[in-house]
OpenMM code with the backbone's topology and positions (N, CA, C; nanometers):
from openmm import Vec3, app, unit

residues = "UNK UNK UNK UNK UNK UNK UNK UNK UNK UNK UNK UNK UNK UNK UNK UNK UNK UNK UNK UNK UNK UNK UNK UNK UNK UNK UNK UNK UNK UNK UNK UNK UNK UNK UNK UNK UNK UNK UNK UNK UNK UNK UNK UNK UNK UNK UNK UNK UNK UNK UNK UNK UNK UNK UNK UNK UNK UNK UNK UNK UNK UNK UNK UNK UNK UNK UNK UNK UNK UNK UNK UNK UNK UNK UNK UNK UNK UNK UNK UNK UNK UNK UNK UNK UNK UNK UNK UNK UNK UNK UNK UNK UNK UNK UNK UNK UNK UNK UNK UNK UNK UNK UNK UNK UNK UNK UNK UNK UNK UNK UNK UNK UNK UNK UNK UNK UNK UNK UNK UNK UNK UNK UNK UNK UNK UNK UNK UNK UNK UNK UNK UNK UNK UNK UNK UNK UNK UNK UNK UNK UNK UNK UNK UNK UNK UNK UNK UNK UNK UNK UNK UNK UNK UNK UNK UNK UNK UNK UNK UNK UNK UNK UNK UNK UNK UNK UNK UNK UNK UNK UNK UNK UNK UNK".split()
positions = [
    Vec3(-1.7381, 0.7767, -0.3157),
    Vec3(-1.6103, 0.7527, -0.2511),
    Vec3(-1.6189, 0.7862, -0.1026),
    Vec3(-1.7274, 0.8510, -0.0605),
    Vec3(-1.7349, 0.8951, 0.0779),
    Vec3(-1.7302, 0.7804, 0.1774),
    Vec3(-1.7898, 0.6641, 0.1423),
    Vec3(-1.7886, 0.5550, 0.2393),
    Vec3(-1.6487, 0.4985, 0.2612),
    Vec3(-1.5554, 0.5264, 0.1723),
    Vec3(-1.4167, 0.4802, 0.1871),
    Vec3(-1.3199, 0.5974, 0.2044),
    Vec3(-1.3703, 0.7120, 0.2458),
    Vec3(-1.2890, 0.8332, 0.2524),
    Vec3(-1.1684, 0.8179, 0.3453),
    Vec3(-1.1881, 0.7619, 0.4641),
    Vec3(-1.0771, 0.7493, 0.5594),
    Vec3(-0.9667, 0.6599, 0.5023),
    Vec3(-1.0053, 0.5480, 0.4439),
    Vec3(-0.9068, 0.4576, 0.3839),
    Vec3(-0.8368, 0.5256, 0.2664),
    Vec3(-0.9145, 0.5937, 0.1830),
    Vec3(-0.8570, 0.6632, 0.0678),
    Vec3(-0.7551, 0.7676, 0.1125),
    Vec3(-0.7879, 0.8426, 0.2150),
    Vec3(-0.6953, 0.9449, 0.2642),
    Vec3(-0.5661, 0.8837, 0.3185),
    Vec3(-0.5758, 0.7681, 0.3818),
    Vec3(-0.4546, 0.7003, 0.4316),
    Vec3(-0.3658, 0.6550, 0.3151),
    Vec3(-0.4287, 0.6034, 0.2095),
    Vec3(-0.3527, 0.5616, 0.0909),
    Vec3(-0.2860, 0.6828, 0.0264),
    Vec3(-0.3613, 0.7899, 0.0112),
    Vec3(-0.3060, 0.9116, -0.0491),
    Vec3(-0.1914, 0.9658, 0.0355),
    Vec3(-0.2070, 0.9642, 0.1667),
    Vec3(-0.0996, 1.0096, 0.2547),
    Vec3(0.0277, 0.9290, 0.2357),
    Vec3(0.0125, 0.7969, 0.2234),
    Vec3(0.1292, 0.7100, 0.2006),
    Vec3(0.1927, 0.7409, 0.0655),
    Vec3(0.1097, 0.7630, -0.0372),
    Vec3(0.1617, 0.7929, -0.1707),
    Vec3(0.2336, 0.9279, -0.1737),
    Vec3(0.1795, 1.0260, -0.1032),
    Vec3(0.2451, 1.1564, -0.0958),
    Vec3(0.3827, 1.1435, -0.0311),
    Vec3(0.3915, 1.0628, 0.0739),
    Vec3(0.5214, 1.0424, 0.1409),
    Vec3(0.6216, 0.9770, 0.0460),
    Vec3(0.5770, 0.8772, -0.0287),
    Vec3(0.6654, 0.8118, -0.1262),
    Vec3(0.7122, 0.9130, -0.2304),
    Vec3(0.6188, 0.9899, -0.2838),
    Vec3(0.6544, 1.0864, -0.3884),
    Vec3(0.7437, 1.1974, -0.3333),
    Vec3(0.7181, 1.2396, -0.2112),
    Vec3(0.8015, 1.3433, -0.1490),
    Vec3(0.9455, 1.2960, -0.1350),
    Vec3(0.9624, 1.1701, -0.0997),
    Vec3(1.0973, 1.1172, -0.0758),
    Vec3(1.1694, 1.0759, -0.2037),
    Vec3(1.0957, 1.0195, -0.3004),
    Vec3(1.1597, 0.9740, -0.4243),
    Vec3(1.1602, 1.0797, -0.5337),
    Vec3(1.0535, 1.1596, -0.5404),
    Vec3(1.0405, 1.2563, -0.6489),
    Vec3(1.0054, 1.1869, -0.7789),
    Vec3(0.9911, 1.2640, -0.8876),
    Vec3(0.9552, 1.2060, -1.0173),
    Vec3(1.0769, 1.1440, -1.0862),
    Vec3(1.0496, 1.0653, -1.1903),
    Vec3(1.1584, 1.0176, -1.2752),
    Vec3(1.1864, 0.8690, -1.2736),
    Vec3(1.1193, 0.7937, -1.1885),
    Vec3(1.1431, 0.6496, -1.1823),
    Vec3(1.0329, 0.5727, -1.2551),
    Vec3(1.0563, 0.4430, -1.2741),
    Vec3(0.9547, 0.3551, -1.3327),
    Vec3(0.8427, 0.3306, -1.2314),
    Vec3(0.7257, 0.2952, -1.2834),
    Vec3(0.6114, 0.2648, -1.1970),
    Vec3(0.6451, 0.1585, -1.0934),
    Vec3(0.7222, 0.0586, -1.1329),
    Vec3(0.7545, -0.0509, -1.0415),
    Vec3(0.8312, -0.0027, -0.9186),
    Vec3(0.9126, 0.0998, -0.9338),
    Vec3(0.9871, 0.1553, -0.8201),
    Vec3(0.8894, 0.2173, -0.7203),
    Vec3(0.7940, 0.2954, -0.7719),
    Vec3(0.6945, 0.3572, -0.6843),
    Vec3(0.6052, 0.2513, -0.6202),
    Vec3(0.5773, 0.1453, -0.6931),
    Vec3(0.4935, 0.0381, -0.6391),
    Vec3(0.5582, -0.0269, -0.5177),
    Vec3(0.6851, -0.0596, -0.5276),
    Vec3(0.7559, -0.1218, -0.4153),
    Vec3(0.7616, -0.0259, -0.2962),
    Vec3(0.7944, 0.1007, -0.3241),
    Vec3(0.8023, 0.1994, -0.2165),
    Vec3(0.6662, 0.2208, -0.1505),
    Vec3(0.5591, 0.2244, -0.2304),
    Vec3(0.4254, 0.2425, -0.1738),
    Vec3(0.3866, 0.1228, -0.0877),
    Vec3(0.4252, 0.0038, -0.1278),
    Vec3(0.3973, -0.1149, -0.0459),
    Vec3(0.4658, -0.1037, 0.0904),
    Vec3(0.5881, -0.0565, 0.0905),
    Vec3(0.6606, -0.0374, 0.2176),
    Vec3(0.5861, 0.0648, 0.3037),
    Vec3(0.5449, 0.1733, 0.2430),
    Vec3(0.4755, 0.2796, 0.3173),
    Vec3(0.3388, 0.2324, 0.3667),
    Vec3(0.2645, 0.1574, 0.2855),
    Vec3(0.1347, 0.1041, 0.3288),
    Vec3(0.1524, 0.0096, 0.4471),
    Vec3(0.2563, -0.0728, 0.4415),
    Vec3(0.2852, -0.1649, 0.5517),
    Vec3(0.3138, -0.0858, 0.6794),
    Vec3(0.3915, 0.0223, 0.6678),
    Vec3(0.4230, 0.1061, 0.7840),
    Vec3(0.2965, 0.1698, 0.8427),
    Vec3(0.1981, 0.1969, 0.7579),
    Vec3(0.0720, 0.2563, 0.8031),
    Vec3(-0.0281, 0.1497, 0.8506),
    Vec3(0.0129, 0.0231, 0.8482),
    Vec3(-0.0741, -0.0846, 0.8960),
    Vec3(-0.1889, -0.1179, 0.8024),
    Vec3(-0.1735, -0.0903, 0.6731),
    Vec3(-0.2785, -0.1191, 0.5767),
    Vec3(-0.2532, -0.2523, 0.5069),
    Vec3(-0.3570, -0.3326, 0.4968),
    Vec3(-0.3478, -0.4595, 0.4248),
    Vec3(-0.3570, -0.4309, 0.2756),
    Vec3(-0.2814, -0.5039, 0.1959),
    Vec3(-0.2852, -0.4835, 0.0510),
    Vec3(-0.2446, -0.6106, -0.0205),
    Vec3(-0.2872, -0.6198, -0.1453),
    Vec3(-0.2434, -0.7268, -0.2351),
    Vec3(-0.1717, -0.6584, -0.3503),
    Vec3(-0.0531, -0.7071, -0.3819),
    Vec3(0.0268, -0.6491, -0.4900),
    Vec3(0.0224, -0.7421, -0.6103),
    Vec3(0.0037, -0.6853, -0.7289),
    Vec3(-0.0026, -0.7613, -0.8535),
    Vec3(-0.1067, -0.8735, -0.8449),
    Vec3(-0.2247, -0.8372, -0.7940),
    Vec3(-0.3347, -0.9326, -0.7790),
    Vec3(-0.3838, -0.9767, -0.9157),
    Vec3(-0.3893, -1.1068, -0.9371),
    Vec3(-0.4389, -1.1611, -1.0639),
    Vec3(-0.5903, -1.1651, -1.0650),
    Vec3(-0.6496, -1.1058, -1.1671),
    Vec3(-0.7954, -1.1040, -1.1828),
    Vec3(-0.8295, -1.1679, -1.3160),
    Vec3(-0.9109, -1.2731, -1.3141),
    Vec3(-0.9460, -1.3394, -1.4403),
    Vec3(-1.0400, -1.2537, -1.5238),
    Vec3(-1.0178, -1.2519, -1.6534),
    Vec3(-1.1042, -1.1820, -1.7474),
    Vec3(-1.1806, -1.2886, -1.8251),
    Vec3(-1.3145, -1.2777, -1.8211),
    Vec3(-1.3994, -1.3770, -1.8864),
    Vec3(-1.4637, -1.3205, -2.0118),
    Vec3(-1.4803, -1.4077, -2.1065),
    Vec3(-1.5560, -1.3774, -2.2263),
    Vec3(-1.6460, -1.4968, -2.2515),
    Vec3(-1.7768, -1.4744, -2.2613),
    Vec3(-1.8735, -1.5847, -2.2733),
    Vec3(-1.8495, -1.6910, -2.1673),
    Vec3(-1.8235, -1.6427, -2.0466),
    Vec3(-1.8044, -1.7269, -1.9278),
    Vec3(-1.6813, -1.8164, -1.9346),
    Vec3(-1.5888, -1.7834, -2.0230),
    Vec3(-1.4620, -1.8561, -2.0310),
    Vec3(-1.3495, -1.7596, -1.9978),
    Vec3(-1.2555, -1.8067, -1.9176),
    Vec3(-1.1420, -1.7231, -1.8830),
    Vec3(-1.0512, -1.7092, -2.0044),
    Vec3(-1.0287, -1.5845, -2.0462),
    Vec3(-0.9447, -1.5614, -2.1641),
    Vec3(-0.8111, -1.4972, -2.1276),
    Vec3(-0.8028, -1.4431, -2.0069),
    Vec3(-0.6781, -1.3784, -1.9655),
    Vec3(-0.6782, -1.3627, -1.8143),
    Vec3(-0.5612, -1.3383, -1.7632),
    Vec3(-0.5449, -1.3058, -1.6215),
    Vec3(-0.4728, -1.1716, -1.6177),
    Vec3(-0.5428, -1.0709, -1.5668),
    Vec3(-0.4832, -0.9378, -1.5608),
    Vec3(-0.4322, -0.9109, -1.4200),
    Vec3(-0.3207, -0.8444, -1.4102),
    Vec3(-0.2610, -0.8122, -1.2805),
    Vec3(-0.2837, -0.6657, -1.2457),
    Vec3(-0.3434, -0.6438, -1.1284),
    Vec3(-0.3661, -0.5085, -1.0787),
    Vec3(-0.2448, -0.4660, -0.9967),
    Vec3(-0.2075, -0.3394, -1.0042),
    Vec3(-0.0925, -0.2919, -0.9272),
    Vec3(-0.1127, -0.3211, -0.7791),
    Vec3(-0.2171, -0.2635, -0.7206),
    Vec3(-0.2448, -0.2826, -0.5780),
    Vec3(-0.3948, -0.2840, -0.5524),
    Vec3(-0.4352, -0.3635, -0.4562),
    Vec3(-0.5706, -0.3564, -0.4012),
    Vec3(-0.5510, -0.3421, -0.2513),
    Vec3(-0.5963, -0.2296, -0.1964),
    Vec3(-0.5730, -0.1994, -0.0552),
    Vec3(-0.6984, -0.2308, 0.0259),
    Vec3(-0.6767, -0.3062, 0.1324),
    Vec3(-0.7828, -0.3438, 0.2261),
    Vec3(-0.9003, -0.4105, 0.1553),
    Vec3(-0.8719, -0.4794, 0.0468),
    Vec3(-0.9723, -0.5497, -0.0329),
    Vec3(-1.0848, -0.4578, -0.0791),
    Vec3(-1.0565, -0.3269, -0.0892),
    Vec3(-1.1586, -0.2291, -0.1249),
    Vec3(-1.1178, -0.1347, -0.2360),
    Vec3(-0.9981, -0.0802, -0.2288),
    Vec3(-0.9558, 0.0266, -0.3197),
    Vec3(-0.8530, -0.0274, -0.4182),
    Vec3(-0.8838, -0.0142, -0.5482),
    Vec3(-0.7898, -0.0510, -0.6535),
    Vec3(-0.6988, 0.0690, -0.6774),
    Vec3(-0.5677, 0.0475, -0.6679),
    Vec3(-0.4709, 0.1558, -0.6876),
    Vec3(-0.3899, 0.1255, -0.8135),
    Vec3(-0.3972, 0.2176, -0.9083),
    Vec3(-0.3218, 0.2063, -1.0326),
    Vec3(-0.2131, 0.3133, -1.0306),
    Vec3(-0.0883, 0.2696, -1.0379),
    Vec3(0.0246, 0.3624, -1.0385),
    Vec3(0.0658, 0.3938, -1.1812),
    Vec3(0.0953, 0.5195, -1.2044),
    Vec3(0.1396, 0.5648, -1.3361),
    Vec3(0.2639, 0.6512, -1.3193),
    Vec3(0.3457, 0.6523, -1.4235),
    Vec3(0.4603, 0.7432, -1.4328),
    Vec3(0.4593, 0.7958, -1.5762),
    Vec3(0.3567, 0.8761, -1.6054),
    Vec3(0.3321, 0.9245, -1.7413),
    Vec3(0.3146, 1.0766, -1.7396),
    Vec3(0.3239, 1.1358, -1.8566),
    Vec3(0.3129, 1.2813, -1.8668),
    Vec3(0.1776, 1.3313, -1.8169),
    Vec3(0.0694, 1.2667, -1.8596),
    Vec3(-0.0651, 1.3098, -1.8203),
    Vec3(-0.1591, 1.1904, -1.8159),
    Vec3(-0.2472, 1.1897, -1.7174),
    Vec3(-0.3518, 1.0879, -1.7080),
    Vec3(-0.4635, 1.1297, -1.8029),
    Vec3(-0.5068, 1.0354, -1.8862),
    Vec3(-0.6095, 1.0641, -1.9859),
    Vec3(-0.7358, 0.9839, -1.9559),
    Vec3(-0.8409, 1.0138, -2.0294),
    Vec3(-0.9692, 0.9457, -2.0075),
    Vec3(-0.9573, 0.7943, -2.0200),
    Vec3(-0.8713, 0.7477, -2.1078),
    Vec3(-0.8554, 0.6032, -2.1253),
    Vec3(-0.8069, 0.5369, -1.9957),
    Vec3(-0.7263, 0.6066, -1.9180),
    Vec3(-0.6775, 0.5506, -1.7913),
    Vec3(-0.7922, 0.5333, -1.6914),
    Vec3(-0.8865, 0.6291, -1.6921),
    Vec3(-1.0044, 0.6157, -1.6061),
    Vec3(-1.0893, 0.4962, -1.6514),
    Vec3(-1.1045, 0.4801, -1.7826),
    Vec3(-1.1818, 0.3676, -1.8360),
    Vec3(-1.1178, 0.2343, -1.7979),
    Vec3(-0.9860, 0.2289, -1.8026),
    Vec3(-0.9151, 0.1061, -1.7664),
    Vec3(-0.9390, 0.0721, -1.6194),
    Vec3(-0.9270, 0.1713, -1.5323),
    Vec3(-0.9487, 0.1447, -1.3896),
    Vec3(-1.0935, 0.1039, -1.3641),
    Vec3(-1.1882, 0.1652, -1.4349),
    Vec3(-1.3282, 0.1226, -1.4201),
    Vec3(-1.3458, -0.0235, -1.4637),
    Vec3(-1.2720, -0.0654, -1.5661),
    Vec3(-1.2761, -0.2067, -1.6070),
    Vec3(-1.2204, -0.2960, -1.4970),
    Vec3(-1.1129, -0.2523, -1.4334),
    Vec3(-1.0569, -0.3286, -1.3218),
    Vec3(-1.1586, -0.3401, -1.2083),
    Vec3(-1.2244, -0.2294, -1.1770),
    Vec3(-1.3241, -0.2296, -1.0701),
    Vec3(-1.4374, -0.3264, -1.1029),
    Vec3(-1.4811, -0.3236, -1.2272),
    Vec3(-1.5887, -0.4140, -1.2706),
    Vec3(-1.5434, -0.5594, -1.2606),
    Vec3(-1.4218, -0.5872, -1.3066),
    Vec3(-1.3714, -0.7251, -1.3037),
    Vec3(-1.3580, -0.7773, -1.1612),
    Vec3(-1.3273, -0.6881, -1.0688),
    Vec3(-1.3065, -0.7286, -0.9296),
    Vec3(-1.4326, -0.7144, -0.8445),
    Vec3(-1.5345, -0.6477, -0.9009),
    Vec3(-1.6572, -0.6269, -0.8246),
    Vec3(-1.6410, -0.5230, -0.7159),
    Vec3(-1.5603, -0.4213, -0.7405),
    Vec3(-1.5362, -0.3142, -0.6434),
    Vec3(-1.5843, -0.1812, -0.6998),
    Vec3(-1.5945, -0.0795, -0.6123),
    Vec3(-1.6472, 0.0515, -0.6525),
    Vec3(-1.5442, 0.1619, -0.6581),
    Vec3(-1.4339, 0.1504, -0.5857),
    Vec3(-1.3458, 0.2649, -0.5677),
    Vec3(-1.2039, 0.2371, -0.6150),
    Vec3(-1.1491, 0.3357, -0.6853),
    Vec3(-1.0121, 0.3237, -0.7327),
    Vec3(-0.9393, 0.4569, -0.7244),
    Vec3(-0.8089, 0.4473, -0.7313),
    Vec3(-0.7222, 0.5650, -0.7346),
    Vec3(-0.6219, 0.5470, -0.8468),
    Vec3(-0.5974, 0.6531, -0.9196),
    Vec3(-0.4863, 0.6569, -1.0141),
    Vec3(-0.3866, 0.7552, -0.9543),
    Vec3(-0.2661, 0.7082, -0.9307),
    Vec3(-0.1607, 0.7924, -0.8741),
    Vec3(-0.0512, 0.8082, -0.9782),
    Vec3(-0.0317, 0.9316, -1.0256),
    Vec3(0.0681, 0.9581, -1.1289),
    Vec3(0.1909, 1.0237, -1.0649),
    Vec3(0.3007, 0.9525, -1.0703),
    Vec3(0.4233, 0.9959, -1.0038),
    Vec3(0.5199, 1.0701, -1.0946),
    Vec3(0.4830, 1.0962, -1.2196),
    Vec3(0.5776, 1.1532, -1.3158),
    Vec3(0.6023, 1.3023, -1.2974),
    Vec3(0.5086, 1.3740, -1.2399),
    Vec3(0.5221, 1.5187, -1.2270),
    Vec3(0.5906, 1.5547, -1.0946),
    Vec3(0.6273, 1.6817, -1.0819),
    Vec3(0.6894, 1.7263, -0.9568),
    Vec3(0.5894, 1.7241, -0.8422),
    Vec3(0.4609, 1.7287, -0.8760),
    Vec3(0.3551, 1.7181, -0.7769),
    Vec3(0.2764, 1.5906, -0.8060),
    Vec3(0.2557, 1.5056, -0.7059),
    Vec3(0.1848, 1.3791, -0.7245),
    Vec3(0.0450, 1.4034, -0.7801),
    Vec3(0.0112, 1.3365, -0.8910),
    Vec3(-0.1234, 1.3441, -0.9469),
    Vec3(-0.2123, 1.2414, -0.8794),
    Vec3(-0.3231, 1.2856, -0.8245),
    Vec3(-0.4150, 1.1984, -0.7519),
    Vec3(-0.5510, 1.2069, -0.8198),
    Vec3(-0.6007, 1.0925, -0.8651),
    Vec3(-0.7282, 1.0876, -0.9369),
    Vec3(-0.8142, 0.9778, -0.8753),
    Vec3(-0.9327, 1.0152, -0.8325),
    Vec3(-1.0266, 0.9188, -0.7752),
    Vec3(-1.1152, 0.8651, -0.8866),
    Vec3(-1.1464, 0.7368, -0.8789),
    Vec3(-1.2290, 0.6734, -0.9812),
    Vec3(-1.3413, 0.5982, -0.9123),
    Vec3(-1.4633, 0.6255, -0.9547),
    Vec3(-1.5790, 0.5525, -0.9051),
    Vec3(-1.6268, 0.4580, -1.0132),
    Vec3(-1.6455, 0.3340, -0.9770),
    Vec3(-1.7035, 0.2374, -1.0679),
    Vec3(-1.8509, 0.2223, -1.0374),
    Vec3(-1.9176, 0.1439, -1.1178),
    Vec3(-2.0590, 0.1173, -1.0923),
    Vec3(-2.0712, 0.0312, -0.9684),
    Vec3(-2.1753, 0.0617, -0.8915),
    Vec3(-2.1983, -0.0168, -0.7712),
    Vec3(-2.2660, -0.1469, -0.8098),
    Vec3(-2.2265, -0.2536, -0.7434),
    Vec3(-2.2975, -0.3784, -0.7608),
    Vec3(-2.2164, -0.4863, -0.8292),
    Vec3(-2.2533, -0.6066, -0.7995),
    Vec3(-2.1925, -0.7229, -0.8607),
    Vec3(-2.2940, -0.7807, -0.9572),
    Vec3(-2.2577, -0.7874, -1.0844),
    Vec3(-2.3480, -0.8444, -1.1836),
    Vec3(-2.3438, -0.9965, -1.1732),
    Vec3(-2.4392, -1.0610, -1.2376),
    Vec3(-2.4418, -1.2074, -1.2379),
    Vec3(-2.3142, -1.2637, -1.3010),
    Vec3(-2.2678, -1.2010, -1.4097),
    Vec3(-2.1440, -1.2478, -1.4731),
    Vec3(-2.0240, -1.2329, -1.3796),
    Vec3(-2.0170, -1.1199, -1.3085),
    Vec3(-1.9073, -1.0991, -1.2136),
    Vec3(-1.9159, -1.2018, -1.1017),
    Vec3(-2.0372, -1.2275, -1.0526),
    Vec3(-2.0551, -1.3268, -0.9465),
    Vec3(-2.0109, -1.4655, -0.9937),
    Vec3(-2.0434, -1.5024, -1.1177),
    Vec3(-2.0003, -1.6314, -1.1727),
    Vec3(-1.8478, -1.6391, -1.1827),
    Vec3(-1.7875, -1.5302, -1.2334),
    Vec3(-1.6421, -1.5275, -1.2510),
    Vec3(-1.5706, -1.5354, -1.1162),
    Vec3(-1.6153, -1.4538, -1.0203),
    Vec3(-1.5515, -1.4547, -0.8892),
    Vec3(-1.5742, -1.5878, -0.8187),
    Vec3(-1.6958, -1.6400, -0.8323),
    Vec3(-1.7249, -1.7693, -0.7714),
    Vec3(-1.6358, -1.8793, -0.8267),
    Vec3(-1.6194, -1.8812, -0.9594),
    Vec3(-1.5339, -1.9823, -1.0236),
    Vec3(-1.3883, -1.9665, -0.9804),
    Vec3(-1.3410, -1.8427, -0.9819),
    Vec3(-1.2003, -1.8176, -0.9527),
    Vec3(-1.1654, -1.8478, -0.8069),
    Vec3(-1.2542, -1.8076, -0.7146),
    Vec3(-1.2250, -1.8254, -0.5728),
    Vec3(-1.2881, -1.9513, -0.5147),
    Vec3(-1.3562, -2.0301, -0.5980),
    Vec3(-1.4145, -2.1555, -0.5510),
    Vec3(-1.5316, -2.1353, -0.4560),
    Vec3(-1.6090, -2.0285, -0.4787),
    Vec3(-1.7230, -1.9975, -0.3937),
    Vec3(-1.8460, -1.9871, -0.4833),
    Vec3(-1.9604, -2.0268, -0.4307),
    Vec3(-2.0851, -2.0196, -0.5062),
    Vec3(-2.1152, -1.8759, -0.5478),
    Vec3(-2.1604, -1.8548, -0.6728),
    Vec3(-2.1974, -1.7192, -0.7155),
    Vec3(-2.3050, -1.6568, -0.6272),
    Vec3(-2.3911, -1.7396, -0.5699),
    Vec3(-2.4952, -1.6880, -0.4814),
    Vec3(-2.4343, -1.6189, -0.3603),
    Vec3(-2.3179, -1.6656, -0.3171),
    Vec3(-2.2500, -1.6010, -0.2038),
    Vec3(-2.2149, -1.4580, -0.2408),
    Vec3(-2.1578, -1.4378, -0.3615),
    Vec3(-2.1219, -1.3026, -0.4040),
    Vec3(-2.2449, -1.2149, -0.4168),
    Vec3(-2.3526, -1.2694, -0.4748),
    Vec3(-2.4746, -1.1910, -0.4896),
    Vec3(-2.5377, -1.1626, -0.3538),
    Vec3(-2.5282, -1.2579, -0.2615),
    Vec3(-2.5777, -1.2360, -0.1254),
    Vec3(-2.4989, -1.1289, -0.0532),
    Vec3(-2.3669, -1.1298, -0.0720),
    Vec3(-2.2843, -1.0250, -0.0122),
    Vec3(-2.3234, -0.8894, -0.0680),
    Vec3(-2.3538, -0.8847, -0.1982),
    Vec3(-2.3953, -0.7587, -0.2584),
    Vec3(-2.5276, -0.7130, -0.1995),
    Vec3(-2.6223, -0.8056, -0.1779),
    Vec3(-2.7514, -0.7680, -0.1206),
    Vec3(-2.7318, -0.7121, 0.0208),
    Vec3(-2.6435, -0.7737, 0.0996),
    Vec3(-2.6134, -0.7227, 0.2338),
    Vec3(-2.5549, -0.5821, 0.2246),
    Vec3(-2.4642, -0.5621, 0.1294),
    Vec3(-2.4012, -0.4317, 0.1101),
    Vec3(-2.5064, -0.3271, 0.0722),
    Vec3(-2.5962, -0.3630, -0.0215),
    Vec3(-2.7013, -0.2707, -0.0638),
    Vec3(-2.7889, -0.2302, 0.0542),
    Vec3(-2.8220, -0.3255, 0.1410),
    Vec3(-2.9043, -0.2973, 0.2566),
    Vec3(-2.8329, -0.2021, 0.3525),
    Vec3(-2.7033, -0.2258, 0.3774),
    Vec3(-2.6265, -0.1369, 0.4649),
    Vec3(-2.6199, 0.0043, 0.4077),
    Vec3(-2.6001, 0.0165, 0.2770),
    Vec3(-2.5938, 0.1483, 0.2141),
    Vec3(-2.7297, 0.2176, 0.2225),
    Vec3(-2.8386, 0.1419, 0.2006),
    Vec3(-2.9725, 0.2008, 0.2042),
    Vec3(-3.0053, 0.2555, 0.3428),
    Vec3(-2.9528, 0.1937, 0.4473),
    Vec3(-2.9799, 0.2378, 0.5838),
    Vec3(-2.8941, 0.3566, 0.6252),
    Vec3(-2.7863, 0.3821, 0.5529),
    Vec3(-2.6946, 0.4903, 0.5879),
    Vec3(-2.7611, 0.6261, 0.5665),
    Vec3(-2.7358, 0.7165, 0.6575),
    Vec3(-2.7889, 0.8521, 0.6437),
    Vec3(-2.7153, 0.9231, 0.5315),
    Vec3(-2.7905, 0.9907, 0.4468),
    Vec3(-2.7279, 1.0682, 0.3402),
    Vec3(-2.7365, 1.2154, 0.3758),
    Vec3(-2.6416, 1.2907, 0.3272),
    Vec3(-2.6364, 1.4338, 0.3538),
    Vec3(-2.6701, 1.5070, 0.2257),
    Vec3(-2.7802, 1.5854, 0.2258),
    Vec3(-2.8199, 1.6561, 0.1041),
    Vec3(-2.7122, 1.7547, 0.0597),
    Vec3(-2.6941, 1.7621, -0.0715),
    Vec3(-2.6005, 1.8587, -0.1266),
    Vec3(-2.4559, 1.8148, -0.1274),
    Vec3(-2.4240, 1.6981, -0.0713),
    Vec3(-2.2857, 1.6512, -0.0690),
    Vec3(-2.2707, 1.5401, -0.1709),
    Vec3(-2.1887, 1.5625, -0.2703),
    Vec3(-2.1632, 1.4649, -0.3751),
    Vec3(-2.0190, 1.4170, -0.3633),
    Vec3(-1.9934, 1.2873, -0.3811),
    Vec3(-1.8550, 1.2396, -0.3777),
    Vec3(-1.7755, 1.2951, -0.4947),
    Vec3(-1.6478, 1.3219, -0.4704),
    Vec3(-1.5591, 1.3670, -0.5774),
    Vec3(-1.5180, 1.2479, -0.6617),
    Vec3(-1.5313, 1.2604, -0.7913),
    Vec3(-1.4928, 1.1512, -0.8805),
    Vec3(-1.3480, 1.1680, -0.9249),
    Vec3(-1.3095, 1.2916, -0.9547),
    Vec3(-1.1729, 1.3155, -1.0010),
    Vec3(-1.1127, 1.4311, -0.9230),
    Vec3(-0.9906, 1.4176, -0.8908),
    Vec3(-0.9126, 1.5279, -0.8367),
    Vec3(-0.7884, 1.5341, -0.9196),
    Vec3(-0.7661, 1.6457, -0.9847),
    Vec3(-0.6547, 1.6545, -1.0788),
    Vec3(-0.5182, 1.6523, -1.0106),
    Vec3(-0.5001, 1.7230, -0.9002),
    Vec3(-0.3717, 1.7270, -0.8307),
    Vec3(-0.3951, 1.7217, -0.6811),
    Vec3(-0.2926, 1.6756, -0.6104),
    Vec3(-0.3010, 1.6720, -0.4648),
    Vec3(-0.3040, 1.8161, -0.4136),
    Vec3(-0.3757, 1.8348, -0.3056),
    Vec3(-0.3848, 1.9701, -0.2478),
    Vec3(-0.2581, 2.0056, -0.1744),
] * unit.nanometer
topology = app.Topology()
chain = topology.addChain("A")
for resn in residues:
    res = topology.addResidue(resn, chain)
    for name in ("N", "CA", "C"):
        topology.addAtom(name, app.Element.getBySymbol(name[0]), res)
């Protein structure tokens, strides 16, 4: 998550402001609309209720809607539930895989303190993901795989800091 830390912190800041002003007790859709307003005020690009095709044996079997995708990088899943469970992390990882992205956030607005959970997906675009994205967006799968190769090269050239590991989960906002 470190390569998207600045963007993630801006999203979390916007979510904290929404939760501070609204408090707990509303439906997820209420927080979603308010977060969109706050993201817009912070100058962040986002897609709301983005449709992502789900393929089985290379056939589209469903279209799933993601709550938010911010700056075409971070998948944001809003919750208004008692507790975030492992299944919620698995669901967001499925969203990341379907979209070919690495980073997600689960924001739980049900408690008096905003629950913030970071989710890391597997890095890379698989051949199946490249085919699905290529079909859906009308772009050659080789383009998606080429973009992934460029991304891998940029990451390989980046300096790494020994002993620093990205945080995968944060149970509550600080």
